[in-house]
N, CA, C and O atoms as CSV, one atom per row, in Angstrom:
chain,resi,resn,atom,element,x,y,z
A,1,MET,N,N,-12.623,53.427,21.302
A,1,MET,CA,C,-13.851,53.029,20.648
A,1,MET,C,C,-13.600,52.299,19.326
A,1,MET,O,O,-14.271,51.319,19.005
A,2,LYS,N,N,-12.621,52.796,18.570
A,2,LYS,CA,C,-12.315,52.151,17.299
A,2,LYS,C,C,-11.756,50.747,17.523
A,2,LYS,O,O,-12.019,49.851,16.721
A,3,LEU,N,N,-11.005,50.541,18.579
A,3,LEU,CA,C,-10.471,49.219,18.900
A,3,LEU,C,C,-11.604,48.251,19.190
A,3,LEU,O,O,-11.559,47.093,18.774
A,4,LYS,N,N,-12.624,48.725,19.908
A,4,LYS,CA,C,-13.764,47.865,20.234
A,4,LYS,C,C,-14.503,47.444,18.962
A,4,LYS,O,O,-14.884,46.281,18.833
A,5,ILE,N,N,-14.707,48.351,18.039
A,5,ILE,CA,C,-15.384,48.039,16.783
A,5,ILE,C,C,-14.533,47.072,15.957
A,5,ILE,O,O,-15.064,46.141,15.352
A,6,ALA,N,N,-13.222,47.289,15.931
A,6,ALA,CA,C,-12.320,46.406,15.187
A,6,ALA,C,C,-12.356,45.001,15.777
A,6,ALA,O,O,-12.371,44.019,15.036
A,7,LEU,N,N,-12.368,44.898,17.098
A,7,LEU,CA,C,-12.452,43.581,17.741
A,7,LEU,C,C,-13.760,42.876,17.393
A,7,LEU,O,O,-13.768,41.674,17.128
A,8,PHE,N,N,-14.865,43.622,17.395
A,8,PHE,CA,C,-16.152,43.031,17.029
A,8,PHE,C,C,-16.127,42.513,15.590
A,8,PHE,O,O,-16.601,41.409,15.322
A,9,LEU,N,N,-15.575,43.304,14.664
A,9,LEU,CA,C,-15.518,42.899,13.263
A,9,LEU,C,C,-14.621,41.674,13.068
A,9,LEU,O,O,-14.975,40.746,12.342
A,10,VAL,N,N,-13.464,41.682,13.719
A,10,VAL,CA,C,-12.560,40.539,13.602
A,10,VAL,C,C,-13.228,39.296,14.171
A,10,VAL,O,O,-13.168,38.224,13.569
A,11,HIS,N,N,-13.867,39.438,15.336
A,11,HIS,CA,C,-14.537,38.311,15.973
A,11,HIS,C,C,-15.644,37.760,15.079
A,11,HIS,O,O,-15.792,36.545,14.942
A,12,ARG,N,N,-16.412,38.651,14.479
A,12,ARG,CA,C,-17.520,38.229,13.622
A,12,ARG,C,C,-17.018,37.449,12.410
A,12,ARG,O,O,-17.540,36.374,12.116
A,13,TRP,N,N,-16.011,37.971,11.699
A,13,TRP,CA,C,-15.572,37.337,10.466
A,13,TRP,C,C,-14.716,36.093,10.718
A,13,TRP,O,O,-14.702,35.176,9.896
A,14,VAL,N,N,-14.018,36.057,11.825
A,14,VAL,CA,C,-13.330,34.819,12.193
A,14,VAL,C,C,-14.374,33.746,12.517
A,14,VAL,O,O,-14.215,32.586,12.138
A,15,GLY,N,N,-15.428,34.134,13.210
A,15,GLY,CA,C,-16.502,33.192,13.517
A,15,GLY,C,C,-17.193,32.674,12.271
A,15,GLY,O,O,-17.488,31.483,12.174
A,16,VAL,N,N,-17.456,33.565,11.307
A,16,VAL,CA,C,-18.091,33.147,10.063
A,16,VAL,C,C,-17.187,32.179,9.299
A,16,VAL,O,O,-17.648,31.151,8.804
A,17,SER,N,N,-15.898,32.514,9.204
A,17,SER,CA,C,-14.990,31.635,8.466
A,17,SER,C,C,-14.833,30.286,9.168
A,17,SER,O,O,-14.768,29.253,8.502
A,18,MET,N,N,-14.773,30.278,10.490
A,18,MET,CA,C,-14.678,29.007,11.224
A,18,MET,C,C,-15.966,28.200,11.061
A,18,MET,O,O,-15.922,26.974,10.959
A,19,CYS,N,N,-17.096,28.874,11.036
A,19,CYS,CA,C,-18.374,28.186,10.834
A,19,CYS,C,C,-18.402,27.516,9.467
A,19,CYS,O,O,-18.839,26.371,9.347
A,20,LEU,N,N,-17.941,28.217,8.434
A,20,LEU,CA,C,-17.895,27.632,7.093
A,20,LEU,C,C,-16.928,26.452,7.044
A,20,LEU,O,O,-17.209,25.441,6.400
A,21,PHE,N,N,-15.785,26.584,7.728
A,21,PHE,CA,C,-14.815,25.500,7.773
A,21,PHE,C,C,-15.421,24.261,8.427
A,21,PHE,O,O,-15.298,23.162,7.888
A,22,PHE,N,N,-16.071,24.418,9.576
A,22,PHE,CA,C,-16.658,23.268,10.266
A,22,PHE,C,C,-17.837,22.679,9.490
A,22,PHE,O,O,-18.052,21.467,9.531
A,23,ALA,N,N,-18.594,23.505,8.793
A,23,ALA,CA,C,-19.679,22.979,7.955
A,23,ALA,C,C,-19.110,22.135,6.820
A,23,ALA,O,O,-19.634,21.064,6.515
A,24,MET,N,N,-18.021,22.624,6.186
A,24,MET,CA,C,-17.373,21.844,5.134
A,24,MET,C,C,-16.842,20.528,5.704
A,24,MET,O,O,-16.966,19.484,5.064
A,25,TRP,N,N,-16.259,20.568,6.886
A,25,TRP,CA,C,-15.723,19.374,7.537
A,25,TRP,C,C,-16.849,18.370,7.809
A,25,TRP,O,O,-16.687,17.173,7.572
A,26,PHE,N,N,-17.980,18.857,8.304
A,26,PHE,CA,C,-19.127,18.005,8.598
A,26,PHE,C,C,-19.641,17.328,7.327
A,26,PHE,O,O,-19.841,16.113,7.316
A,27,PHE,N,N,-19.859,18.097,6.258
A,27,PHE,CA,C,-20.423,17.531,5.041
A,27,PHE,C,C,-19.439,16.587,4.341
A,27,PHE,O,O,-19.858,15.594,3.746
A,28,SER,N,N,-18.146,16.883,4.404
A,28,SER,CA,C,-17.187,15.950,3.811
A,28,SER,C,C,-17.160,14.645,4.605
A,28,SER,O,O,-16.952,13.578,4.027
A,29,GLY,N,N,-17.367,14.716,5.917
A,29,GLY,CA,C,-17.463,13.501,6.726
A,29,GLY,C,C,-18.689,12.679,6.361
A,29,GLY,O,O,-18.631,11.450,6.331
A,30,MET,N,N,-19.791,13.352,6.084
A,30,MET,CA,C,-21.000,12.640,5.657
A,30,MET,C,C,-20.756,11.917,4.336
A,30,MET,O,O,-21.185,10.777,4.161
A,31,VAL,N,N,-20.070,12.577,3.411
A,31,VAL,CA,C,-19.757,11.948,2.124
A,31,VAL,C,C,-18.865,10.739,2.356
A,31,VAL,O,O,-19.091,9.684,1.763
A,32,MET,N,N,-17.858,10.876,3.206
A,32,MET,CA,C,-16.928,9.775,3.445
A,32,MET,C,C,-17.607,8.567,4.088
A,32,MET,O,O,-17.150,7.437,3.917
A,33,MET,N,N,-18.687,8.796,4.820
A,33,MET,CA,C,-19.395,7.675,5.444
A,33,MET,C,C,-20.111,6.815,4.415
A,33,MET,O,O,-20.224,5.603,4.595
A,34,TYR,N,N,-20.598,7.425,3.338
A,34,TYR,CA,C,-21.461,6.702,2.415
A,34,TYR,C,C,-20.854,6.438,1.039
A,34,TYR,O,O,-21.435,5.693,0.250
A,35,VAL,N,N,-19.717,7.023,0.737
A,35,VAL,CA,C,-19.065,6.792,-0.550
A,35,VAL,C,C,-17.861,5.900,-0.294
A,35,VAL,O,O,-17.012,6.217,0.538
A,36,GLY,N,N,-17.791,4.784,-1.012
A,36,GLY,CA,C,-16.707,3.830,-0.796
A,36,GLY,C,C,-15.371,4.357,-1.286
A,36,GLY,O,O,-15.306,5.217,-2.164
A,37,TYR,N,N,-14.331,3.834,-0.712
A,37,TYR,CA,C,-12.983,4.191,-1.139
A,37,TYR,C,C,-12.670,3.482,-2.443
A,37,TYR,O,O,-13.177,2.386,-2.688
A,38,PRO,N,N,-11.845,4.088,-3.283
A,38,PRO,CA,C,-11.481,3.397,-4.526
A,38,PRO,C,C,-10.632,2.167,-4.216
A,38,PRO,O,O,-9.769,2.196,-3.338
A,39,GLU,N,N,-10.885,1.107,-4.937
A,39,GLU,CA,C,-10.134,-0.127,-4.720
A,39,GLU,C,C,-10.079,-0.911,-6.025
A,39,GLU,O,O,-10.887,-0.706,-6.931
A,40,LEU,N,N,-9.114,-1.806,-6.094
A,40,LEU,CA,C,-8.992,-2.663,-7.263
A,40,LEU,C,C,-9.913,-3.860,-7.128
A,40,LEU,O,O,-10.051,-4.434,-6.048
A,41,THR,N,N,-10.541,-4.230,-8.229
A,41,THR,CA,C,-11.300,-5.476,-8.234
A,41,THR,C,C,-10.306,-6.631,-8.338
A,41,THR,O,O,-9.126,-6.410,-8.610
A,42,VAL,N,N,-10.765,-7.837,-8.128
A,42,VAL,CA,C,-9.898,-9.007,-8.228
A,42,VAL,C,C,-9.329,-9.114,-9.640
A,42,VAL,O,O,-8.150,-9.425,-9.809
A,43,GLN,N,N,-10.151,-8.858,-10.650
A,43,GLN,CA,C,-9.696,-8.935,-12.036
A,43,GLN,C,C,-8.624,-7.890,-12.313
A,43,GLN,O,O,-7.631,-8.186,-12.979
A,44,GLU,N,N,-8.811,-6.666,-11.808
A,44,GLU,CA,C,-7.812,-5.615,-12.021
A,44,GLU,C,C,-6.504,-5.949,-11.310
A,44,GLU,O,O,-5.422,-5.700,-11.842
A,45,ARG,N,N,-6.601,-6.506,-10.123
A,45,ARG,CA,C,-5.395,-6.865,-9.378
A,45,ARG,C,C,-4.614,-7.952,-10.102
A,45,ARG,O,O,-3.392,-7.861,-10.224
A,46,TYR,N,N,-5.310,-8.986,-10.586
A,46,TYR,CA,C,-4.627,-10.058,-11.309
A,46,TYR,C,C,-4.098,-9.596,-12.661
A,46,TYR,O,O,-3.070,-10.092,-13.122
A,47,ALA,N,N,-4.785,-8.651,-13.302
A,47,ALA,CA,C,-4.324,-8.146,-14.598
A,47,ALA,C,C,-2.989,-7.420,-14.463
A,47,ALA,O,O,-2.214,-7.384,-15.418
A,48,GLY,N,N,-2.709,-6.851,-13.315
A,48,GLY,CA,C,-1.472,-6.099,-13.125
A,48,GLY,C,C,-0.298,-6.926,-12.656
A,48,GLY,O,O,0.836,-6.449,-12.687
A,49,THR,N,N,-0.533,-8.145,-12.224
A,49,THR,CA,C,0.566,-8.965,-11.723
A,49,THR,C,C,1.232,-9.722,-12.863
A,49,THR,O,O,0.616,-10.005,-13.890
A,50,SER,N,N,2.497,-10.039,-12.657
A,50,SER,CA,C,3.215,-10.824,-13.659
A,50,SER,C,C,3.088,-12.305,-13.333
A,50,SER,O,O,2.772,-12.676,-12.202
A,51,ARG,N,N,3.329,-13.130,-14.311
A,51,ARG,CA,C,3.214,-14.584,-14.118
A,51,ARG,C,C,4.297,-15.083,-13.177
A,51,ARG,O,O,5.433,-14.611,-13.197
A,52,LEU,N,N,3.920,-16.033,-12.369
A,52,LEU,CA,C,4.851,-16.661,-11.454
A,52,LEU,C,C,5.597,-17.763,-12.192
A,52,LEU,O,O,4.985,-18.705,-12.695
A,53,ASP,N,N,6.924,-17.644,-12.255
A,53,ASP,CA,C,7.740,-18.640,-12.944
A,53,ASP,C,C,8.175,-19.687,-11.925
A,53,ASP,O,O,9.040,-19.429,-11.088
A,54,SER,N,N,7.573,-20.866,-12.002
A,54,SER,CA,C,7.863,-21.913,-11.012
A,54,SER,C,C,9.272,-22.482,-11.163
A,54,SER,O,O,9.782,-23.107,-10.233
A,55,ASP,N,N,9.909,-22.279,-12.314
A,55,ASP,CA,C,11.280,-22.764,-12.496
A,55,ASP,C,C,12.279,-21.978,-11.657
A,55,ASP,O,O,13.372,-22.471,-11.378
A,56,LYS,N,N,11.922,-20.769,-11.255
A,56,LYS,CA,C,12.819,-19.940,-10.447
A,56,LYS,C,C,12.770,-20.291,-8.961
A,56,LYS,O,O,13.628,-19.847,-8.200
A,57,ILE,N,N,11.793,-21.071,-8.541
A,57,ILE,CA,C,11.637,-21.395,-7.122
A,57,ILE,C,C,12.623,-22.502,-6.753
A,57,ILE,O,O,12.515,-23.629,-7.239
A,58,HIS,N,N,13.584,-22.171,-5.892
A,58,HIS,CA,C,14.602,-23.134,-5.483
A,58,HIS,C,C,14.477,-23.533,-4.016
A,58,HIS,O,O,15.169,-24.445,-3.563
A,59,TYR,N,N,13.610,-22.865,-3.275
A,59,TYR,CA,C,13.425,-23.160,-1.857
A,59,TYR,C,C,11.957,-23.464,-1.595
A,59,TYR,O,O,11.068,-22.730,-2.025
A,60,SER,N,N,11.725,-24.544,-0.890
A,60,SER,CA,C,10.362,-24.870,-0.492
A,60,SER,C,C,10.085,-24.174,0.839
A,60,SER,O,O,11.020,-23.732,1.506
A,61,PRO,N,N,8.832,-24.073,1.230
A,61,PRO,CA,C,8.532,-23.465,2.529
A,61,PRO,C,C,9.215,-24.197,3.689
A,61,PRO,O,O,9.676,-23.562,4.637
A,62,SER,N,N,9.279,-25.504,3.616
A,62,SER,CA,C,9.930,-26.241,4.713
A,62,SER,C,C,11.424,-25.933,4.773
A,62,SER,O,O,11.995,-25.878,5.863
A,63,ASP,N,N,12.074,-25.728,3.608
A,63,ASP,CA,C,13.478,-25.334,3.598
A,63,ASP,C,C,13.671,-23.996,4.294
A,63,ASP,O,O,14.616,-23.813,5.061
A,64,LEU,N,N,12.773,-23.069,4.019
A,64,LEU,CA,C,12.896,-21.735,4.621
A,64,LEU,C,C,12.644,-21.776,6.123
A,64,LEU,O,O,13.347,-21.118,6.890
A,65,PHE,N,N,11.650,-22.543,6.541
A,65,PHE,CA,C,11.386,-22.656,7.977
A,65,PHE,C,C,12.598,-23.252,8.686
A,65,PHE,O,O,12.936,-22.853,9.800
A,66,GLU,N,N,13.244,-24.208,8.028
A,66,GLU,CA,C,14.406,-24.868,8.621
A,66,GLU,C,C,15.625,-23.949,8.630
A,66,GLU,O,O,16.305,-23.838,9.649
A,67,SER,N,N,15.910,-23.285,7.497
A,67,SER,CA,C,17.121,-22.468,7.405
A,67,SER,C,C,17.025,-21.183,8.226
A,67,SER,O,O,18.041,-20.716,8.742
A,68,PHE,N,N,15.838,-20.602,8.361
A,68,PHE,CA,C,15.686,-19.393,9.151
A,68,PHE,C,C,15.370,-19.700,10.611
A,68,PHE,O,O,15.333,-18.789,11.439
A,69,GLY,N,N,15.143,-20.960,10.933
A,69,GLY,CA,C,14.829,-21.318,12.310
A,69,GLY,C,C,13.568,-20.633,12.800
A,69,GLY,O,O,13.501,-20.149,13.930
A,70,LEU,N,N,12.581,-20.603,11.939
A,70,LEU,CA,C,11.340,-19.916,12.288
A,70,LEU,C,C,10.604,-20.724,13.338
A,70,LEU,O,O,10.164,-21.847,13.090
A,71,GLY,N,N,10.477,-20.130,14.519
A,71,GLY,CA,C,9.844,-20.843,15.613
A,71,GLY,C,C,8.357,-20.600,15.720
A,71,GLY,O,O,7.712,-21.128,16.625
A,72,PHE,N,N,7.800,-19.816,14.821
A,72,PHE,CA,C,6.365,-19.561,14.913
A,72,PHE,C,C,5.627,-20.322,13.825
A,72,PHE,O,O,6.150,-20.563,12.737
A,73,ALA,N,N,4.432,-20.681,14.143
A,73,ALA,CA,C,3.582,-21.338,13.150
A,73,ALA,C,C,2.956,-20.249,12.293
A,73,ALA,O,O,2.379,-19.291,12.809
A,74,SER,N,N,3.073,-20.402,11.001
A,74,SER,CA,C,2.573,-19.385,10.088
A,74,SER,C,C,1.062,-19.509,9.925
A,74,SER,O,O,0.543,-20.589,9.643
A,75,ASP,N,N,0.367,-18.394,10.104
A,75,ASP,CA,C,-1.068,-18.353,9.844
A,75,ASP,C,C,-1.344,-18.316,8.343
A,75,ASP,O,O,-2.333,-18.863,7.857
A,76,ARG,N,N,-0.432,-17.650,7.624
A,76,ARG,CA,C,-0.592,-17.479,6.189
A,76,ARG,C,C,0.759,-17.664,5.521
A,76,ARG,O,O,1.785,-17.206,6.025
A,77,LEU,N,N,0.748,-18.319,4.414
A,77,LEU,CA,C,1.933,-18.455,3.575
A,77,LEU,C,C,1.487,-18.179,2.157
A,77,LEU,O,O,0.684,-18.924,1.595
A,78,ILE,N,N,2.004,-17.110,1.577
A,78,ILE,CA,C,1.603,-16.693,0.238
A,78,ILE,C,C,2.820,-16.746,-0.667
A,78,ILE,O,O,3.878,-16.221,-0.320
A,79,LEU,N,N,2.679,-17.367,-1.809
A,79,LEU,CA,C,3.725,-17.376,-2.828
A,79,LEU,C,C,3.331,-16.350,-3.871
A,79,LEU,O,O,2.267,-16.452,-4.484
A,80,THR,N,N,4.188,-15.361,-4.073
A,80,THR,CA,C,3.871,-14.272,-4.984
A,80,THR,C,C,5.136,-13.810,-5.683
A,80,THR,O,O,6.208,-14.378,-5.473
A,81,ASN,N,N,5.022,-12.794,-6.503
A,81,ASN,CA,C,6.173,-12.175,-7.145
A,81,ASN,C,C,6.457,-10.834,-6.507
A,81,ASN,O,O,5.538,-10.089,-6.168
A,82,ILE,N,N,7.728,-10.529,-6.345
A,82,ILE,CA,C,8.162,-9.172,-6.021
A,82,ILE,C,C,9.088,-8.805,-7.164
A,82,ILE,O,O,10.226,-9.268,-7.235
A,83,GLY,N,N,8.591,-7.980,-8.045
A,83,GLY,CA,C,9.287,-7.754,-9.305
A,83,GLY,C,C,9.071,-8.974,-10.171
A,83,GLY,O,O,7.936,-9.397,-10.389
A,84,ASN,N,N,10.145,-9.535,-10.660
A,84,ASN,CA,C,10.064,-10.778,-11.432
A,84,ASN,C,C,10.647,-11.940,-10.651
A,84,ASN,O,O,11.002,-12.968,-11.227
A,85,ARG,N,N,10.744,-11.777,-9.335
A,85,ARG,CA,C,11.313,-12.826,-8.495
A,85,ARG,C,C,10.227,-13.414,-7.598
A,85,ARG,O,O,9.445,-12.666,-7.010
A,86,PRO,N,N,10.165,-14.743,-7.484
A,86,PRO,CA,C,9.175,-15.353,-6.592
A,86,PRO,C,C,9.559,-15.110,-5.136
A,86,PRO,O,O,10.740,-15.090,-4.787
A,87,ALA,N,N,8.551,-14.927,-4.298
A,87,ALA,CA,C,8.807,-14.661,-2.890
A,87,ALA,C,C,7.696,-15.262,-2.044
A,87,ALA,O,O,6.542,-15.344,-2.466
A,88,TYR,N,N,8.069,-15.680,-0.840
A,88,TYR,CA,C,7.111,-16.165,0.148
A,88,TYR,C,C,6.811,-15.026,1.113
A,88,TYR,O,O,7.724,-14.344,1.578
A,89,LEU,N,N,5.544,-14.822,1.409
A,89,LEU,CA,C,5.126,-13.887,2.438
A,89,LEU,C,C,4.544,-14.705,3.575
A,89,LEU,O,O,3.576,-15.441,3.382
A,90,LEU,N,N,5.122,-14.585,4.746
A,90,LEU,CA,C,4.689,-15.356,5.906
A,90,LEU,C,C,4.128,-14.410,6.949
A,90,LEU,O,O,4.658,-13.319,7.158
A,91,ALA,N,N,3.065,-14.823,7.597
A,91,ALA,CA,C,2.469,-14.001,8.647
A,91,ALA,C,C,1.977,-14.894,9.763
A,91,ALA,O,O,1.401,-15.956,9.527
A,92,ALA,N,N,2.216,-14.445,10.989
A,92,ALA,CA,C,1.695,-15.130,12.172
A,92,ALA,C,C,1.122,-14.063,13.077
A,92,ALA,O,O,1.858,-13.224,13.598
A,93,GLY,N,N,-0.162,-14.086,13.266
A,93,GLY,CA,C,-0.804,-13.057,14.068
A,93,GLY,C,C,-0.720,-11.723,13.353
A,93,GLY,O,O,-0.680,-11.665,12.124
A,94,SER,N,N,-0.696,-10.660,14.125
A,94,SER,CA,C,-0.633,-9.344,13.505
A,94,SER,C,C,0.745,-8.714,13.641
A,94,SER,O,O,0.957,-7.611,13.136
A,95,PHE,N,N,1.685,-9.373,14.302
A,95,PHE,CA,C,2.967,-8.735,14.552
A,95,PHE,C,C,4.124,-9.381,13.803
A,95,PHE,O,O,5.010,-8.664,13.339
A,96,GLN,N,N,4.153,-10.690,13.666
A,96,GLN,CA,C,5.267,-11.362,13.013
A,96,GLN,C,C,4.958,-11.544,11.539
A,96,GLN,O,O,4.117,-12.360,11.162
A,97,GLN,N,N,5.646,-10.775,10.713
A,97,GLN,CA,C,5.486,-10.894,9.274
A,97,GLN,C,C,6.856,-10.823,8.643
A,97,GLN,O,O,7.717,-10.065,9.090
A,98,MET,N,N,7.058,-11.608,7.608
A,98,MET,CA,C,8.326,-11.568,6.906
A,98,MET,C,C,8.147,-11.962,5.454
A,98,MET,O,O,7.166,-12.605,5.081
A,99,ALA,N,N,9.123,-11.561,4.637
A,99,ALA,CA,C,9.129,-11.901,3.220
A,99,ALA,C,C,10.496,-12.472,2.881
A,99,ALA,O,O,11.524,-11.952,3.314
A,100,ILE,N,N,10.495,-13.546,2.101
A,100,ILE,CA,C,11.724,-14.243,1.732
A,100,ILE,C,C,11.650,-14.568,0.247
A,100,ILE,O,O,10.646,-15.091,-0.237
A,101,TYR,N,N,12.734,-14.250,-0.477
A,101,TYR,CA,C,12.787,-14.614,-1.890
A,101,TYR,C,C,12.848,-16.125,-2.015
A,101,TYR,O,O,13.614,-16.776,-1.305
A,102,ALA,N,N,12.046,-16.690,-2.912
A,102,ALA,CA,C,11.988,-18.140,-3.088
A,102,ALA,C,C,13.079,-18.656,-4.019
A,102,ALA,O,O,13.304,-19.863,-4.104
A,103,ASP,N,N,13.762,-17.744,-4.721
A,103,ASP,CA,C,14.825,-18.199,-5.615
A,103,ASP,C,C,16.180,-18.258,-4.918
A,103,ASP,O,O,16.993,-19.127,-5.234
A,104,THR,N,N,16.441,-17.348,-3.973
A,104,THR,CA,C,17.743,-17.330,-3.291
A,104,THR,C,C,17.638,-17.619,-1.804
A,104,THR,O,O,18.651,-17.873,-1.153
A,105,GLY,N,N,16.426,-17.584,-1.253
A,105,GLY,CA,C,16.259,-17.774,0.179
A,105,GLY,C,C,16.661,-16.550,0.977
A,105,GLY,O,O,16.867,-16.636,2.187
A,106,GLU,N,N,16.773,-15.419,0.316
A,106,GLU,CA,C,17.220,-14.166,0.938
A,106,GLU,C,C,16.049,-13.488,1.649
A,106,GLU,O,O,14.964,-13.346,1.085
A,107,TYR,N,N,16.283,-13.075,2.887
A,107,TYR,CA,C,15.283,-12.364,3.685
A,107,TYR,C,C,15.133,-10.954,3.139
A,107,TYR,O,O,16.133,-10.280,2.890
A,108,ILE,N,N,13.915,-10.503,2.950
A,108,ILE,CA,C,13.660,-9.162,2.420
A,108,ILE,C,C,13.379,-8.244,3.605
A,108,ILE,O,O,12.325,-8.326,4.237
A,109,GLU,N,N,14.349,-7.361,3.897
A,109,GLU,CA,C,14.153,-6.444,5.017
A,109,GLU,C,C,13.366,-5.219,4.595
A,109,GLU,O,O,12.308,-4.928,5.152
A,110,LEU,N,N,13.880,-4.510,3.621
A,110,LEU,CA,C,13.241,-3.283,3.162
A,110,LEU,C,C,13.161,-3.284,1.644
A,110,LEU,O,O,14.024,-3.842,0.967
A,111,VAL,N,N,12.140,-2.669,1.129
A,111,VAL,CA,C,12.019,-2.459,-0.303
A,111,VAL,C,C,12.395,-1.006,-0.547
A,111,VAL,O,O,11.787,-0.100,0.022
A,112,SER,N,N,13.398,-0.782,-1.394
A,112,SER,CA,C,13.859,0.583,-1.657
A,112,SER,C,C,12.786,1.362,-2.407
A,112,SER,O,O,11.881,0.781,-3.005
A,113,SER,N,N,12.901,2.670,-2.365
A,113,SER,CA,C,11.925,3.505,-3.067
A,113,SER,C,C,12.034,3.310,-4.573
A,113,SER,O,O,11.032,3.384,-5.284
A,114,GLU,N,N,13.246,3.061,-5.063
A,114,GLU,CA,C,13.414,2.834,-6.503
A,114,GLU,C,C,12.703,1.544,-6.924
A,114,GLU,O,O,12.038,1.508,-7.959
A,115,LEU,N,N,12.847,0.482,-6.113
A,115,LEU,CA,C,12.165,-0.777,-6.434
A,115,LEU,C,C,10.652,-0.610,-6.342
A,115,LEU,O,O,9.924,-1.163,-7.167
A,116,ALA,N,N,10.168,0.137,-5.359
A,116,ALA,CA,C,8.725,0.364,-5.221
A,116,ALA,C,C,8.162,1.087,-6.441
A,116,ALA,O,O,7.085,0.742,-6.927
A,117,VAL,N,N,8.885,2.086,-6.937
A,117,VAL,CA,C,8.437,2.820,-8.127
A,117,VAL,C,C,8.455,1.893,-9.340
A,117,VAL,O,O,7.527,1.912,-10.148
A,118,GLU,N,N,9.503,1.085,-9.471
A,118,GLU,CA,C,9.581,0.154,-10.595
A,118,GLU,C,C,8.469,-0.898,-10.539
A,118,GLU,O,O,7.917,-1.276,-11.573
A,119,LEU,N,N,8.140,-1.371,-9.325
A,119,LEU,CA,C,7.045,-2.330,-9.181
A,119,LEU,C,C,5.710,-1.702,-9.581
A,119,LEU,O,O,4.887,-2.348,-10.228
A,120,ALA,N,N,5.498,-0.447,-9.196
A,120,ALA,CA,C,4.257,0.247,-9.569
A,120,ALA,C,C,4.176,0.428,-11.078
A,120,ALA,O,O,3.116,0.242,-11.675
A,121,ARG,N,N,5.301,0.793,-11.695
A,121,ARG,CA,C,5.317,0.947,-13.161
A,121,ARG,C,C,5.059,-0.384,-13.852
A,121,ARG,O,O,4.314,-0.444,-14.830
A,122,SER,N,N,5.664,-1.438,-13.354
A,122,SER,CA,C,5.461,-2.764,-13.932
A,122,SER,C,C,4.002,-3.196,-13.799
A,122,SER,O,O,3.434,-3.769,-14.730
A,123,PHE,N,N,3.397,-2.923,-12.647
A,123,PHE,CA,C,1.988,-3.253,-12.439
A,123,PHE,C,C,1.122,-2.520,-13.452
A,123,PHE,O,O,0.214,-3.109,-14.041
A,124,TYR,N,N,1.401,-1.233,-13.657
A,124,TYR,CA,C,0.624,-0.444,-14.615
A,124,TYR,C,C,0.800,-0.980,-16.031
A,124,TYR,O,O,-0.174,-1.120,-16.771
A,125,ARG,N,N,2.056,-1.284,-16.413
A,125,ARG,CA,C,2.313,-1.818,-17.753
A,125,ARG,C,C,1.591,-3.140,-17.956
A,125,ARG,O,O,0.996,-3.365,-19.010
A,126,ASN,N,N,1.634,-4.014,-16.962
A,126,ASN,CA,C,0.955,-5.306,-17.081
A,126,ASN,C,C,-0.548,-5.135,-17.191
A,126,ASN,O,O,-1.214,-5.856,-17.934
A,127,GLN,N,N,-1.078,-4.171,-16.445
A,127,GLN,CA,C,-2.523,-3.978,-16.411
A,127,GLN,C,C,-3.041,-3.305,-17.680
A,127,GLN,O,O,-4.099,-3.673,-18.190
A,128,HIS,N,N,-2.305,-2.328,-18.186
A,128,HIS,CA,C,-2.807,-1.536,-19.307
A,128,HIS,C,C,-2.094,-1.824,-20.619
A,128,HIS,O,O,-2.536,-1.367,-21.674
A,129,GLY,N,N,-1.001,-2.572,-20.572
A,129,GLY,CA,C,-0.286,-2.907,-21.798
A,129,GLY,C,C,0.313,-1.701,-22.480
A,129,GLY,O,O,0.410,-1.668,-23.707
A,130,ALA,N,N,0.717,-0.703,-21.705
A,130,ALA,CA,C,1.256,0.514,-22.299
A,130,ALA,C,C,2.443,0.992,-21.480
A,130,ALA,O,O,2.588,0.663,-20.303
A,131,GLU,N,N,3.280,1.771,-22.132
A,131,GLU,CA,C,4.396,2.390,-21.427
A,131,GLU,C,C,3.892,3.606,-20.673
A,131,GLU,O,O,2.980,4.302,-21.120
A,132,LEU,N,N,4.500,3.850,-19.524
A,132,LEU,CA,C,4.152,5.040,-18.757
A,132,LEU,C,C,4.750,6.260,-19.411
A,132,LEU,O,O,5.852,6.206,-19.957
A,133,ILE,N,N,4.038,7.346,-19.358
A,133,ILE,CA,C,4.580,8.609,-19.847
A,133,ILE,C,C,5.498,9.145,-18.758
A,133,ILE,O,O,5.104,9.242,-17.596
A,134,SER,N,N,6.700,9.488,-19.133
A,134,SER,CA,C,7.667,9.994,-18.158
A,134,SER,C,C,7.185,11.321,-17.620
A,134,SER,O,O,6.734,12.186,-18.371
A,135,SER,N,N,7.286,11.476,-16.291
A,135,SER,CA,C,6.814,12.717,-15.670
A,135,SER,C,C,7.942,13.702,-15.506
A,135,SER,O,O,7.823,14.629,-14.704
A,136,GLY,N,N,9.027,13.546,-16.226
A,136,GLY,CA,C,10.109,14.526,-16.247
A,136,GLY,C,C,10.935,14.374,-15.082
A,136,GLY,O,O,11.906,15.112,-14.914
């Protein structure tokens, strides 16, 4: 008899806790439908980028297409900075994408985690004009 009562109590309180969990899930979904995600405005994005130094560009897009033997037509060609180095970002469709440094013509395979952290810090410094507080 005591086992039956214990099962009823466990069933009841597990049900109550699951009901509260699903209610929280439902209401957070409602909030996510109507509240926009945080994003940078165009002004904020440009404030964080560094100036593009055109004197560092030694390869034109046609040079890169020729030297890499790129057989696809690029849908987009963007000249930007990665760190303080100019780089071309090329995209064709949704699958073929590549990045090439415009100063050395070097293909960018992976960005290391150290470079990614340094780029984020540089973006913050450019945007806010302040040094980051070290997080230890």
